[in-house]
Backbone as CSV, one residue per row, in Angstrom:
resi,resn,N_x,N_y,N_z,CA_x,CA_y,CA_z,C_x,C_y,C_z
1,MET,16.925,102.832,47.829,17.600,102.206,48.904,18.597,100.780,48.300
2,ALA,19.711,100.108,48.983,20.445,99.367,48.487,20.075,98.004,49.102
3,LEU,20.239,97.066,48.391,19.753,95.740,48.671,20.976,95.315,49.658
4,ASP,20.529,94.141,50.905,21.504,93.748,51.772,22.439,92.780,50.603
5,LEU,23.139,92.705,50.920,24.478,91.192,50.738,24.830,90.803,52.230
6,LEU,24.428,89.611,52.874,24.642,89.564,54.166,25.447,88.511,54.578
7,VAL,26.780,88.330,54.447,27.969,87.187,54.224,28.429,86.830,55.699
8,LEU,28.320,85.688,56.653,27.737,85.035,57.674,29.609,84.657,57.878
9,ARG,30.623,84.947,58.814,31.994,84.210,59.279,32.141,84.541,60.450
10,GLY,31.780,84.207,61.501,31.789,83.977,62.544,32.855,83.318,63.597
11,LEU,34.064,83.392,63.016,34.861,82.919,63.344,36.327,83.576,64.106
12,GLY,37.383,82.494,63.837,38.496,83.902,64.767,38.979,84.590,63.589
13,LEU,39.870,85.274,64.250,40.848,86.290,62.990,41.304,85.732,61.603
14,GLY,42.058,84.567,61.934,42.734,83.894,60.810,41.534,83.466,60.385
15,ASP,40.713,82.675,60.249,39.349,81.968,59.301,38.680,83.586,58.498
16,LEU,39.179,84.749,59.710,38.498,86.068,58.320,39.294,86.128,57.635
17,LEU,40.510,86.190,57.652,41.420,86.753,57.415,41.468,86.144,55.700
18,THR,41.072,84.960,55.642,41.337,83.657,54.588,39.854,84.009,53.886
19,GLY,38.753,84.409,54.387,37.697,84.834,53.816,38.041,86.191,52.831
20,VAL,39.334,86.791,52.872,38.974,88.570,52.490,38.905,88.001,50.670
21,PRO,39.628,87.508,49.940,38.989,87.297,48.859,37.973,87.130,48.568
22,ALA,37.159,85.957,49.184,35.694,85.690,48.820,34.648,87.007,48.820
23,LEU,35.101,88.099,49.998,34.661,88.910,50.346,34.663,90.068,48.924
24,ARG,35.762,90.002,48.954,36.048,91.084,47.600,35.480,90.660,46.204
25,ALA,35.410,89.301,46.346,35.025,89.147,44.748,33.356,89.226,44.633
26,LEU,32.626,88.903,46.501,31.029,89.966,46.280,30.837,90.771,46.355
27,ARG,31.871,91.650,46.674,31.472,93.159,46.629,31.903,93.471,45.142
28,ARG,32.658,92.991,44.026,32.885,92.902,42.651,31.665,93.268,42.140
29,ALA,30.794,91.795,42.783,29.804,90.680,41.997,28.966,91.438,42.085
30,PHE,28.584,92.479,43.487,27.326,93.046,43.871,27.567,94.421,44.155
31,PRO,27.713,95.311,42.856,28.243,96.554,43.727,27.442,98.031,43.914
32,SER,25.908,97.276,44.026,24.935,98.331,44.700,24.465,97.592,45.558
33,HIS,24.824,96.746,45.726,24.552,95.978,47.089,25.280,96.910,48.403
34,ARG,24.376,96.835,49.460,25.236,97.174,50.630,25.736,95.353,51.481
35,LEU,27.490,95.550,51.926,27.947,94.056,52.059,27.597,94.204,53.927
36,VAL,26.705,93.079,54.290,27.282,93.359,56.079,27.493,92.014,56.150
37,LEU,28.484,92.181,56.939,29.661,91.155,57.427,28.803,90.758,58.753
38,ALA,28.502,89.984,59.143,28.623,89.367,60.119,29.581,88.082,60.901
39,ALA,30.462,89.116,61.507,31.310,88.550,62.450,31.631,88.940,63.676
40,PRO,32.509,88.248,64.350,32.985,88.837,65.443,33.662,90.575,65.891
41,GLU,33.137,90.667,66.552,33.039,92.760,66.277,34.381,93.142,67.079
42,PRO,35.223,92.212,67.437,36.853,92.615,68.031,37.927,92.707,66.352
43,TYR,37.112,92.260,65.341,38.447,92.244,64.127,37.575,93.213,63.355
44,ARG,36.838,93.878,63.642,36.519,95.069,63.035,37.582,95.993,62.375
45,GLU,38.448,96.317,63.835,39.084,97.284,63.430,40.075,97.014,62.162
46,ILE,40.572,95.948,61.845,41.291,95.457,61.284,40.702,95.348,59.616
47,LEU,38.963,94.446,59.611,38.700,94.839,58.425,37.670,95.742,57.904
48,ASP,37.136,96.696,58.519,36.303,97.336,58.686,36.125,98.117,57.248
49,GLY,37.085,98.122,56.955,37.049,98.084,55.220,36.590,97.209,54.461
50,GLU,36.650,96.270,55.293,35.686,95.335,53.715,34.634,95.063,53.449
51,ALA,33.650,95.719,54.650,32.178,95.325,54.281,32.007,97.337,54.910
52,ASP,30.402,97.123,54.470,30.000,98.645,54.567,29.006,98.628,55.521
53,ALA,28.882,97.240,56.513,28.244,97.279,57.911,28.428,95.896,58.516
54,TRP,28.288,96.438,59.722,29.155,94.590,60.853,27.965,94.814,61.405
55,LEU,27.634,92.818,62.087,27.061,92.247,62.778,28.000,91.739,63.563
56,ASP,27.754,91.741,65.145,28.706,91.063,66.146,27.873,89.912,65.698
57,VAL,28.427,88.404,65.149,28.368,87.363,65.273,29.069,86.629,65.190
58,SER,29.426,86.051,66.619,30.636,84.706,67.008,30.239,83.305,66.636
59,GLY,30.223,82.752,65.868,29.811,80.790,65.951,28.582,81.191,64.628
60,PRO,27.557,80.172,64.758,26.812,79.792,63.188,25.806,80.784,63.189
61,GLY,25.710,81.539,64.329,24.391,81.783,64.458,23.838,81.879,65.665
62,PRO,22.544,82.487,65.890,21.408,83.419,65.097,22.276,84.524,64.099
63,VAL,21.967,85.212,63.460,22.466,86.565,62.741,21.190,87.213,62.822
64,PRO,21.727,89.040,63.685,20.529,89.708,63.941,20.318,90.955,62.865
65,ALA,19.457,89.882,61.776,19.424,91.281,60.487,18.541,90.621,59.953
66,GLY,17.518,91.726,58.838,15.885,91.797,58.753,16.813,91.197,57.845
67,ARG,15.612,91.176,56.341,15.369,90.113,54.973,16.448,91.086,54.436
68,CYS,17.365,90.104,53.676,18.230,90.718,52.852,18.265,90.169,51.078
69,ASP,18.618,90.541,50.378,18.053,89.946,49.449,19.873,88.437,48.640
70,VAL,20.672,88.722,49.269,21.321,87.621,49.128,22.424,87.602,50.199
71,ALA,21.951,85.776,50.754,23.065,85.547,51.566,24.090,84.444,51.350
72,VAL,25.270,84.423,51.734,26.655,84.047,51.843,27.078,83.128,52.483
73,ASN,26.934,82.241,52.971,27.425,81.188,54.264,29.046,80.859,53.811
74,LEU,29.560,81.612,54.131,30.956,81.566,54.517,31.651,80.666,55.365
75,HIS,30.749,80.333,56.520,30.884,79.829,58.059,31.241,78.691,58.233
76,GLY,30.662,77.729,57.305,30.795,76.105,57.310,30.119,75.626,56.423
77,ARG,29.713,74.356,56.576,28.399,73.762,56.027,27.295,72.988,56.764
78,GLY,27.275,73.730,57.962,26.674,73.064,59.032,24.942,73.316,59.177
79,PRO,23.936,73.089,59.701,22.510,73.009,59.404,22.708,74.728,60.513
80,ARG,23.306,74.878,61.622,23.196,75.864,62.467,23.078,77.339,61.420
81,SER,24.470,77.102,60.903,24.556,78.535,59.909,24.027,78.588,58.566
82,VAL,23.322,77.202,58.060,22.526,77.174,57.183,21.183,78.282,57.542
83,ALA,20.450,77.656,58.152,19.669,77.791,59.596,19.619,79.757,59.678
84,ALA,20.455,79.897,60.026,20.860,81.320,60.705,20.604,82.364,59.323
85,LEU,21.066,81.576,58.257,21.069,82.905,57.007,19.515,82.548,56.275
86,ARG,19.234,81.294,56.316,18.010,81.208,55.928,16.500,81.912,56.448
87,ALA,16.826,82.520,57.497,16.174,83.061,58.362,15.536,83.969,58.117
88,THR,16.733,85.279,57.258,16.656,85.834,56.980,15.792,86.718,54.992
89,ARG,15.443,85.209,54.875,14.378,84.882,54.228,15.124,85.772,52.379
90,PRO,16.117,85.236,52.518,17.281,86.162,50.923,16.391,85.391,49.872
91,ARG,16.730,86.301,48.985,16.211,85.646,47.439,16.982,84.725,46.799
92,LEU,18.518,84.925,47.872,19.243,84.128,47.296,20.031,83.738,48.325
93,LEU,20.895,82.235,48.275,21.266,81.539,49.124,22.392,80.909,48.776
94,MET,23.708,81.340,49.364,24.745,81.087,48.325,25.760,80.080,49.287
95,SER,25.473,78.590,49.833,26.547,77.713,50.475,26.159,76.201,49.779
96,HIS,27.331,75.722,51.069,27.421,74.155,49.964,26.473,73.497,50.197
97,THR,25.254,73.833,51.050,24.221,72.560,51.190,23.164,72.913,49.744
98,THR,23.149,73.863,48.954,22.714,74.312,47.748,23.235,74.179,46.465
99,GLY,25.188,74.602,46.864,25.914,74.850,45.888,27.215,73.767,45.671
100,PRO,28.284,73.794,45.637,29.166,72.692,45.171,29.337,71.826,46.808
101,ALA,29.651,70.342,46.029,30.052,69.466,46.994,31.003,70.117,48.012
102,TRP,30.887,70.198,48.944,32.666,70.211,50.704,33.280,69.360,50.163
103,ASP,34.758,70.102,49.344,35.868,69.019,49.819,36.891,69.656,50.797
104,PRO,36.713,68.171,51.789,37.738,67.995,53.283,39.430,68.470,52.332
105,GLY,39.568,68.734,51.285,40.910,68.324,50.995,41.421,70.140,50.580
106,ALA,40.633,71.031,50.675,40.435,71.975,50.048,41.348,73.171,51.306
107,HIS,41.868,73.997,50.573,42.423,75.292,51.384,41.442,76.055,51.282
108,GLU,41.797,76.414,52.712,40.571,77.235,52.903,40.645,78.211,52.351
109,VAL,41.445,79.155,51.791,41.080,80.350,50.722,40.764,79.835,49.987
110,ALA,41.009,79.156,49.030,40.214,78.228,47.979,39.000,78.062,48.198
111,ARG,38.580,77.413,48.859,37.108,76.749,49.403,36.211,77.646,49.188
112,TRP,36.080,78.805,49.552,34.944,79.554,49.670,35.616,80.560,48.440
113,CYS,36.752,80.574,47.701,36.558,81.170,46.121,35.691,80.086,45.479
114,ALA,36.356,78.871,45.528,35.425,78.107,44.659,33.955,77.799,44.418
115,LEU,33.180,78.116,45.961,32.114,78.296,46.229,31.236,79.303,45.255
116,LEU,32.062,80.677,45.840,31.471,81.763,44.573,31.710,81.277,43.043
117,GLU,32.767,80.494,43.034,32.483,80.511,41.369,31.836,79.412,41.015
118,TRP,31.204,78.486,41.802,30.063,78.015,41.234,28.635,78.839,41.124
119,TYR,28.643,79.804,41.915,27.460,80.308,41.558,27.689,81.510,40.739
120,GLY,28.501,81.699,40.140,29.443,82.390,39.030,29.861,83.717,39.065
121,VAL,30.359,83.552,40.138,31.295,85.333,41.138,32.624,84.487,40.923
122,PRO,33.380,85.413,40.032,34.837,85.082,39.790,35.697,85.581,40.932
123,ALA,36.354,84.745,41.706,36.885,85.008,42.558,39.078,84.758,42.721
124,ASP,39.302,85.554,43.418,40.724,85.574,43.107,41.534,85.017,44.417
125,PRO,41.801,83.750,44.528,42.572,83.074,46.178,43.664,83.924,46.305
126,ALA,44.330,84.812,46.059,45.810,85.368,45.478,45.458,86.775,46.405
127,ASP,43.922,87.392,45.814,43.318,88.602,46.887,43.809,88.570,48.210
128,LEU,44.617,88.471,48.962,44.783,88.801,50.439,45.317,89.549,50.747
129,ARG,45.354,90.618,50.251,46.715,92.032,51.022,45.828,92.598,51.839
130,LEU,46.727,93.121,52.490,45.540,94.059,53.135,46.572,95.630,53.388
131,GLY,47.760,95.621,52.663,48.649,96.294,53.247,49.926,96.050,52.998
132,SER,51.332,96.615,53.164,52.283,96.236,53.243,53.073,97.200,54.244
133,GLY,54.280,96.782,55.386,54.843,97.713,55.935,56.049,98.316,55.635
134,ASP,56.928,98.500,56.370,58.219,99.073,55.925,60.072,98.225,56.453
135,ARG,59.105,97.090,56.920,60.327,96.251,57.690,61.519,97.086,58.280
136,THR,61.310,97.800,59.278,62.286,98.516,60.027,61.904,97.874,61.139
137,GLY,61.042,97.182,61.490,60.130,96.774,62.529,61.299,95.229,63.609
138,PRO,61.262,95.248,64.450,62.043,93.685,65.246,61.275,92.791,64.560
139,VAL,62.444,91.307,64.797,61.925,90.135,64.950,60.692,89.869,65.782
140,VAL,60.024,89.097,65.499,58.179,88.998,66.023,58.043,87.492,66.132
141,VAL,58.003,87.082,67.407,57.918,85.397,68.100,56.797,85.920,69.199
142,HIS,56.161,84.814,68.270,54.077,85.020,68.899,54.068,83.656,69.191
143,PRO,54.379,83.120,70.452,54.202,82.052,71.079,52.580,80.867,71.385
144,GLY,51.755,81.722,71.032,50.541,81.430,71.825,49.617,80.431,70.129
145,ALA,48.844,79.907,70.625,47.672,79.273,69.734,46.366,79.041,70.617
146,ALA,45.573,78.874,70.105,44.433,78.373,70.537,44.131,77.559,71.595
147,SER,44.649,76.580,70.609,44.959,74.877,71.050,46.304,74.459,71.985
148,GLY,46.347,73.416,72.744,47.619,73.238,72.897,48.355,72.567,71.836
149,ALA,47.444,71.497,71.196,48.010,70.793,70.033,49.061,71.585,69.237
150,ARG,48.885,73.011,68.884,49.490,74.035,67.877,50.667,75.127,68.539
151,ARG,50.934,74.464,69.850,51.536,75.332,70.609,53.027,74.224,70.629
152,TRP,53.942,74.807,69.928,55.223,74.596,70.190,55.670,74.884,71.515
153,PRO,56.580,74.194,72.178,57.449,74.135,73.526,57.604,75.152,73.708
154,PRO,57.306,76.036,74.531,57.708,77.803,75.091,59.156,77.452,75.610
155,GLU,60.249,76.479,76.051,60.929,76.440,75.879,62.188,76.482,74.350
156,ARG,61.765,76.325,73.642,62.368,75.829,72.364,62.081,76.934,71.617
157,PHE,60.593,78.210,71.811,60.347,79.781,71.860,61.569,80.337,72.343
158,ALA,61.601,80.160,73.298,62.919,81.132,73.977,64.069,81.170,73.814
159,GLU,64.587,80.068,73.127,65.905,79.548,72.542,66.098,80.677,71.089
160,VAL,64.528,80.477,70.342,64.764,81.159,69.093,64.941,82.697,69.721
161,ALA,64.000,82.987,70.186,64.129,84.772,71.211,65.008,84.933,71.446
162,ALA,65.970,84.365,72.001,66.496,84.940,73.042,68.145,85.038,71.330
163,GLU,68.227,84.009,70.874,69.069,83.570,69.538,68.907,85.027,68.661
164,LEU,67.872,85.296,68.641,67.664,86.917,67.387,67.110,87.644,67.961
165,ASP,67.262,87.941,68.959,67.051,88.992,70.318,65.229,89.605,69.541
166,ALA,64.578,88.571,69.501,63.002,89.249,69.490,61.884,89.547,70.353
167,VAL,61.064,90.481,69.944,60.409,90.497,70.563,58.773,89.596,70.796
168,VAL,58.513,89.373,71.989,57.919,87.975,72.550,56.292,88.932,72.425
169,THR,55.312,88.750,71.633,53.960,89.403,72.569,53.215,87.686,72.809
170,ALA,52.037,88.584,73.156,51.426,87.466,73.951,49.731,87.825,73.311
171,GLY,48.603,87.233,73.053,47.621,87.397,73.156,46.838,87.604,74.417
172,PRO,45.441,87.668,74.336,44.388,87.774,75.969,44.646,85.857,76.256
173,GLY,44.933,86.246,77.801,45.334,84.844,78.271,46.876,84.151,78.344
174,GLU,47.245,84.615,77.259,48.745,84.473,76.868,50.276,84.649,78.058
175,ARG,49.755,85.768,78.796,51.294,86.670,79.265,52.050,85.671,80.017
176,ASP,51.477,84.223,80.640,52.756,83.335,81.379,53.301,83.145,80.010
177,LEU,52.731,82.545,79.280,53.474,81.775,78.464,54.629,82.341,77.724
178,ALA,53.888,84.052,77.423,54.558,84.748,76.656,56.119,85.009,77.504
179,ARG,56.185,85.183,79.147,56.620,85.509,79.882,58.092,84.280,80.245
180,ARG,57.395,82.977,80.144,58.194,81.677,80.057,59.012,82.155,78.622
181,VAL,58.459,82.672,77.846,59.786,82.436,76.420,60.637,83.779,76.372
182,ALA,59.880,85.076,77.004,61.180,86.045,76.698,61.774,85.584,78.094
183,GLY,62.282,85.625,78.831,63.024,84.923,79.736,63.890,86.036,80.201
184,GLY,63.154,86.986,81.084,63.343,88.062,81.453,63.143,89.028,80.927
185,ARG,63.305,89.483,79.694,63.065,90.461,78.774,61.190,90.463,78.641
186,SER,61.322,91.960,78.673,60.033,92.715,78.298,58.719,91.604,77.371
187,VAL,57.448,91.934,77.445,56.728,91.076,76.822,56.079,92.123,76.130
188,LEU,55.549,92.384,75.241,53.863,92.754,74.310,52.882,92.258,74.160
189,LEU,52.011,93.145,75.154,50.688,92.797,75.313,49.743,93.817,74.459
190,PRO,49.901,93.688,73.081,49.701,94.618,72.006,47.582,94.373,72.318
191,SER,47.252,95.417,71.715,45.544,95.733,71.590,46.140,94.326,69.929
192,LEU,44.830,94.423,69.639,44.527,93.771,67.908,45.394,94.438,67.158
193,ARG,44.774,96.260,67.147,45.433,97.135,65.716,46.620,97.351,66.482
194,GLU,47.237,97.151,67.697,48.856,96.756,67.712,49.544,96.129,67.260
195,LEU,49.026,94.796,67.215,49.461,93.379,66.918,49.807,93.580,65.111
196,ALA,48.442,94.081,65.478,48.706,93.728,63.149,49.428,95.227,62.729
197,ASP,49.786,96.270,63.391,50.848,96.875,62.673,52.503,96.643,63.549
198,LEU,52.462,96.186,64.203,53.593,95.620,64.462,53.695,94.593,63.786
199,VAL,52.998,93.710,63.246,53.555,92.380,62.097,53.631,93.018,60.980
200,ARG,53.240,93.762,60.700,52.796,94.562,59.183,53.885,95.058,59.277
201,ASP,54.976,95.553,59.841,56.788,96.489,59.890,57.780,95.998,60.627
202,ALA,57.344,94.551,60.686,58.475,93.209,61.424,59.067,93.085,59.929
203,ARG,60.071,92.984,60.249,61.424,92.093,59.785,61.093,90.788,59.440
204,LEU,60.593,90.327,60.685,60.184,88.474,60.665,59.075,87.991,61.497
205,LEU,58.377,87.745,61.398,57.501,86.351,62.263,57.304,84.784,62.383
206,ILE,57.701,84.563,63.470,57.703,83.189,63.925,56.995,82.893,64.729
207,CYS,56.240,82.064,64.442,55.050,81.484,65.381,54.382,80.099,64.857
208,GLY,53.040,80.006,65.168,52.920,78.704,65.012,51.724,78.964,63.948
209,ASP,50.617,77.918,63.712,49.525,77.336,62.949,48.663,78.507,63.424
210,THR,48.393,79.776,63.252,47.314,80.967,64.181,46.886,81.758,63.405
211,GLY,46.394,82.586,64.456,45.723,83.754,63.580,47.096,84.868,63.080
212,VAL,47.552,85.153,63.887,48.687,85.785,63.784,49.498,85.929,62.715
213,ALA,49.578,84.486,61.967,50.497,84.286,60.830,49.631,84.841,59.838
214,HIS,48.549,84.326,60.095,47.545,84.977,58.545,47.446,86.426,58.423
215,LEU,47.865,87.226,59.792,48.277,88.854,59.556,48.918,88.851,58.654
216,ALA,50.480,87.941,59.064,51.894,88.397,57.774,51.373,88.048,56.603
217,ALA,50.546,86.602,56.289,50.103,86.977,55.004,49.854,87.847,54.597
218,ALA,48.607,88.544,55.171,47.768,90.041,54.847,48.813,91.283,54.194
219,PHE,50.105,91.186,55.290,50.680,92.316,54.993,51.922,91.580,54.131
220,GLY,51.754,90.546,53.997,53.119,90.609,53.149,54.354,90.413,53.835
221,THR,54.815,90.103,54.884,55.399,90.060,56.256,56.446,88.742,56.234
222,PRO,57.843,88.505,56.051,58.093,86.928,56.145,57.663,86.387,57.241
223,SER,57.966,85.047,57.511,57.188,84.199,57.655,57.957,83.590,58.210
224,VAL,57.836,82.693,59.531,58.283,81.030,59.497,56.882,80.773,60.350
225,VAL,56.574,79.889,59.725,55.362,79.371,60.423,55.330,77.816,60.584
226,LEU,55.442,77.442,62.410,55.023,76.180,62.504,54.276,75.360,62.498
227,PHE,53.892,74.229,61.579,52.899,73.401,61.253,52.921,72.020,62.389
228,GLY,51.761,71.675,62.915,51.918,70.212,63.509,50.400,69.308,63.350
229,PRO,49.382,69.645,63.909,48.350,68.901,63.453,47.862,68.703,62.436
230,THR,47.508,70.348,62.132,47.015,70.603,60.432,47.498,70.975,59.155
231,PRO,47.958,69.862,58.255,48.845,70.451,57.318,48.520,71.742,56.273
232,PRO,49.858,72.586,55.829,49.603,73.472,55.637,48.926,73.706,54.075
233,ALA,48.624,72.447,53.471,48.105,72.339,52.251,46.397,72.827,52.591
234,LEU,46.422,72.751,53.841,44.716,73.938,53.967,45.121,74.803,54.644
235,TRP,45.797,75.326,55.089,45.739,76.362,55.946,47.268,76.883,55.659
236,GLY,47.885,76.713,54.994,49.712,77.196,55.291,49.469,78.617,54.225
237,PRO,50.325,79.537,54.591,50.413,81.175,53.368,50.660,80.897,52.560
238,PRO,49.646,81.615,51.701,50.066,81.928,49.834,51.669,81.528,49.949
239,PRO,51.921,81.681,48.271,53.651,81.787,47.559,54.529,83.117,47.957
240,GLY,55.158,83.518,48.298,55.702,84.701,49.080,56.797,84.457,49.895
241,PRO,56.685,85.179,50.573,58.171,85.356,51.918,57.404,84.264,53.025
242,HIS,56.965,83.381,52.895,57.120,82.534,54.482,57.573,81.562,53.700
243,GLN,58.346,80.826,55.509,58.458,79.271,55.071,57.976,78.673,55.778
244,VAL,57.197,77.534,55.934,56.553,76.485,56.358,57.727,75.541,56.997
245,ILE,56.876,75.231,58.034,57.784,73.649,59.024,56.796,73.182,58.808
246,TRP,56.983,71.699,58.778,56.400,70.398,58.455,56.619,69.549,58.717
247,HIS,56.106,68.543,59.712,57.336,67.257,59.338,56.058,65.940,58.819
248,GLY,54.888,66.583,58.107,54.061,65.402,57.611,53.302,64.506,58.496
249,THR,53.101,64.747,59.590,51.929,63.865,59.776,50.787,65.235,60.475
250,THR,49.629,64.505,60.768,48.688,65.293,60.853,47.751,64.771,62.539
251,GLY,46.792,65.380,63.201,46.664,65.240,64.585,44.961,65.495,64.498
252,ASP,45.089,65.843,66.064,43.552,66.675,66.595,44.427,67.998,66.862
253,PRO,43.486,68.911,65.888,44.014,70.450,66.017,43.449,71.010,67.349
254,HIS,42.991,70.267,68.002,42.025,70.644,69.229,42.761,70.269,70.304
255,GLY,43.361,69.277,70.201,44.260,69.026,71.226,44.791,69.943,72.448
256,ALA,44.408,69.013,73.594,45.620,69.947,74.923,46.294,69.970,74.440
257,ALA,47.497,68.594,74.658,49.006,68.371,74.392,50.007,68.901,72.970
258,PRO,50.588,69.053,72.828,51.508,69.473,71.250,51.569,68.489,71.011
259,ASP,51.168,68.230,69.164,51.474,67.283,68.526,52.188,67.121,67.953
260,PRO,52.228,65.418,68.197,53.934,64.686,67.879,54.369,65.313,66.725
261,GLY,53.809,65.443,65.834,54.366,65.953,64.361,55.318,67.364,64.619
262,LEU,54.582,68.065,65.695,54.684,69.518,65.734,56.357,69.330,67.451
263,LEU,55.997,68.895,67.839,57.362,68.788,68.769,58.773,67.804,67.586
264,LYS,58.205,67.377,66.398,59.315,67.030,65.593,60.330,68.484,65.225
265,ILE,59.865,69.349,65.146,60.439,70.234,64.813,61.901,70.914,65.866
266,THR,62.552,71.360,65.053,63.916,71.741,66.545,63.926,72.727,66.119
267,VAL,64.800,73.970,67.261,65.293,74.928,67.421,66.080,75.037,65.987
268,THR,66.784,74.233,65.977,68.098,74.441,64.538,67.452,74.425,63.563
269,GLU,65.843,73.406,62.660,65.477,73.921,62.144,64.792,75.800,61.607
270,VAL,63.892,76.017,62.980,63.440,77.312,62.910,64.652,78.075,63.162
271,LEU,65.943,77.994,63.389,66.595,79.030,63.479,67.329,79.077,61.926
272,GLY,67.314,78.317,61.523,67.645,78.516,59.927,67.240,78.225,59.019
273,ALA,65.914,78.637,58.876,64.665,79.430,58.225,64.733,80.565,58.187
274,ALA,64.449,81.181,59.957,64.939,82.368,59.976,66.190,82.986,59.641
275,ARG,67.146,82.696,59.688,68.257,83.279,58.975,68.578,83.609,57.863
276,ARG,67.910,82.698,57.162,67.994,82.494,55.703,66.617,84.352,55.406
277,HIS,65.879,84.326,56.191,64.869,84.799,55.720,65.294,86.740,55.778
278,LEU,66.075,86.568,57.107,66.596,87.510,57.674,67.898,88.168,56.365
279,GLU,68.795,87.123,56.231,69.919,87.178,55.178,69.118,87.745,53.570
280,VAL,68.202,87.310,53.136,67.418,87.982,52.285,66.909,89.477,52.463
281,GLU,66.550,90.056,53.404,66.321,90.979,53.788,67.748,92.327,54.071
282,ALA,68.143,91.643,54.639,69.631,92.264,54.630,70.462,92.446,53.576
283,ALA,69.780,91.413,52.156,70.664,91.384,51.127,70.449,93.108,50.164
């Protein structure tokens, strides 16, 4: 019977996608183990191939697992996630409590690769890709985000969507927002799998600092990503066909109102970046 390698990452879609390089490094380092991923069940259809088994866990635990051989905390540095993994009585626990100091300035992808490197597990932060599409799909505008602080005003998204004849998508609870942006055109309310397929084949994605932006990075889809309260040095896309627009300010990423730095981004800036991408695609 294979020994279990338990990995905790009970966070959102973008968080989980930034952990892909670390997951792949662990699989290479422990080829005879069964990699068990503790993460929200809805994301399994996107990342099921990255794990041998899946535990539905949202947040820092508890983790419904028996004893494991190795436990890896890719969730955070707090006591709850550490305690949840210690409860599985691992032979080895990889975490910031027993390993390297937490670096608040580290990019989220690099943070977890560095954790593994400290334990002697080589990890490549560039190993993010889930595949690629045919780029024959539409321009996609996704105006939603988890918090108001990261939502560019819908009337500005509406100008961009109208000018580019874009498809407007909405996540759970975002139908009304997307309708305001679509301005009478149809709104897509795709499942997660449908959204991933749409982003994979899109000519261009335009969105805020949210999970959908990480889908574009995973598929190498050209994107224009609008950053406000959080600097792209912490959560931005990798090098490639991605344009980040950020005015250099930081704030509370969980705030209810659009971040002042995000409000500095103009429609002209976004359209200019989008058209440059589309010209490259057409060349």
